C-alpha positions in Angstrom: 20.7 -44.9 12.8 19.7 -42.1 15.2 19.8 -38.6 14.5 19.8 -35.2 16.3 16.9 -33.3 17.2 16.5 -30.6 14.1 18.2 -27.2 14.6 17.8 -24.0 12.7 20.4 -22.5 11.1 19.4 -18.7 11.5 21.4 -17.3 8.2 19.1 -19.0 6.1 15.2 -17.9 7.7 12.8 -15.7 5.8 13.7 -12.5 5.8 12.1 -9.4 4.6 13.9 -7.4 2.0 13.9 -3.4 1.7 11.6 -4.0 -1.2 8.6 -5.5 1.1 9.5 -9.4 -0.7 10.2 -12.4 2.1 13.0 -14.2 0.6 14.2 -17.6 2.1 16.4 -20.5 0.6 14.8 -23.6 -1.0 15.7 -27.2 -2.1 19.2 -27.1 -0.8 21.3 -29.6 -1.8 24.2 -29.9 0.7 27.5 -31.2 -0.6 31.3 -31.6 0.9 33.4 -29.7 -1.3 36.7 -31.6 -0.9 39.0 -28.8 -2.1 37.9 -26.4 0.5 37.5 -29.1 3.3 33.9 -27.2 3.4 30.2 -27.7 3.0 28.0 -25.9 0.0 24.7 -26.2 0.2 23.2 -24.7 -3.1 19.5 -24.2 -3.7 17.2 -21.3 -4.7 15.0 -18.8 -3.5 11.5 -18.1 -3.1 10.2 -15.0 -3.1 7.1 -13.9 -1.5 5.5 -10.5 -2.2 3.9 -8.5 0.6 5.1 -11.8 2.5 2.5 -14.3 0.8 2.0 -13.6 -3.5 5.4 -16.3 -4.5 6.8 -14.3 -7.4 8.7 -17.2 -9.5 10.6 -14.5 -11.8 12.8 -13.2 -8.8 14.3 -16.5 -8.1 17.9 -16.8 -7.9 20.8 -19.3 -7.8 21.1 -19.2 -3.8 24.1 -20.8 -1.8 25.4 -21.3 2.1 28.8 -22.7 3.2 29.2 -24.9 6.6 32.3 -25.5 8.1 32.7 -29.2 9.2 35.0 -28.0 12.1 32.3 -25.7 14.1 29.3 -26.6 12.4 28.7 -22.9 11.6 26.6 -22.1 8.8 27.6 -18.5 6.8 25.1 -16.1 5.8 22.8 -16.9 2.4 24.7 -16.1 -0.7 23.5 -15.5 -4.2 25.8 -16.6 -7.3 25.9 -13.3 -10.0 25.2 -15.0 -13.3 25.6 -12.7 -16.9 22.8 -10.7 -18.1 22.1 -13.0 -20.8 22.9 -16.2 -22.5 24.9 -17.6 -25.7 21.7 -17.2 -28.0 21.2 -13.0 -26.1 18.0 -13.9 -24.2 18.0 -13.0 -21.1 18.9 -15.1 -18.0 16.0 -14.5 -15.8 14.6 -16.3 -12.9 17.9 -18.5 -12.6 18.3 -21.2 -9.4 19.8 -24.6 -8.7 16.7 -25.9 -6.9 17.5 -29.7 -6.5 20.2 -30.0 -8.9 23.2 -32.3 -8.0 26.5 -30.6 -8.7 29.7 -32.4 -10.1 33.4 -30.8 -7.9 36.2 -31.0 -10.0 39.7 -32.6 -8.6 41.2 -28.6 -8.9 38.2 -27.8 -7.0 36.0 -25.9 -9.6 32.5 -26.9 -9.5 30.1 -28.1 -12.1 26.6 -26.5 -11.0 23.5 -27.3 -13.3 21.4 -24.3 -12.7 17.7 -23.7 -15.3 16.6 -20.2 -16.0 13.7 -18.5 -17.9 15.0 -17.0 -21.1 11.9 -15.2 -22.2 10.0 -12.9 -19.5 6.5 -13.8 -21.1 6.6 -17.3 -20.8 6.9 -19.7 -18.0 9.7 -22.4 -20.1 12.8 -22.8 -18.3 16.2 -23.6 -20.5 19.0 -25.5 -18.4 22.9 -25.5 -18.4 26.1 -26.6 -16.5 27.8 -23.5 -14.9 31.6 -23.9 -13.7 32.6 -22.1 -10.7 35.1 -21.0 -8.5 34.8 -21.7 -4.8 37.0 -19.4 -2.5 36.3 -21.0 0.7 33.4 -18.4 1.1 32.2 -17.7 -2.4 31.0 -18.7 -5.5 31.5 -17.0 -8.7 30.5 -17.7 -12.6 33.6 -18.2 -14.6 31.3 -19.9 -17.8 28.6 -22.2 -18.8 27.9 -24.9 -21.3 25.2 -25.7 -23.9 21.7 -24.3 -23.6 19.0 -26.9 -23.4 15.3 -26.5 -23.6 12.4 -27.5 -25.3 9.3 -25.5 -26.4 6.8 -27.3 -24.5 5.3 -26.7 -20.9 8.0 -25.9 -18.4 10.9 -26.5 -20.8 13.9 -28.7 -19.4 14.4 -27.9 -15.4 16.1 -29.3 -12.0 19.1 -30.6 -14.1 21.3 -33.0 -12.1 24.8 -33.9 -12.9 27.2 -37.0 -12.4 30.3 -38.2 -14.0 31.0 -41.7 -14.7 33.8 -43.2 -16.3 34.8 -40.1 -18.0 31.9 -39.1 -19.5 29.4 -36.2 -17.3 25.7 -37.4 -17.4 22.7 -34.5 -16.6 19.5 -35.5 -16.2 16.5 -33.0 -17.0 12.8 -33.1 -16.0 10.1 -32.2 -18.1 6.6 -32.0 -17.5 5.8 -35.4 -19.7 9.3 -37.0 -19.8 12.6 -37.4 -18.2 15.4 -36.4 -20.3 19.1 -37.2 -20.4 22.1 -35.2 -22.0 26.0 -36.9 -22.2 29.1 -34.9 -22.2 
């Protein structure tokens, strides 16, 4: 019915990096992680050369952790991804912007991620990454099938749900929506 006034999360404010880029978190999706009792907001980074020109090839999977006991947010962090996918393609501009994840009973996290597999094309491949969470940091464990279509921007903004023993992954494309099942 009622909301408090919005408050700035200082750790997620746009910040200038040593290389002249300004970086900020975006497209965040906060979800309670029952195994740790924390809220993890996953998303992506926006990267602005000289503070104004966006460079999408520098995107990263970003996240921040909030402790519900005191409402304090930790720093903006980045998920370390492998350099290459199963096919030997580069993993560039990986991000989890606008994605919904599934937390497994033991605490591992299935996080949908998209990335560019070719620096010369603005075409995304989507995967589901199994992550571990130690209460403060996410770490990459492995990922499954690499899903792509060669048209337009490929498959992006993947989101995951578990229902009746199945996992359903929705994927956005320029011309349609897709679903994959595991």
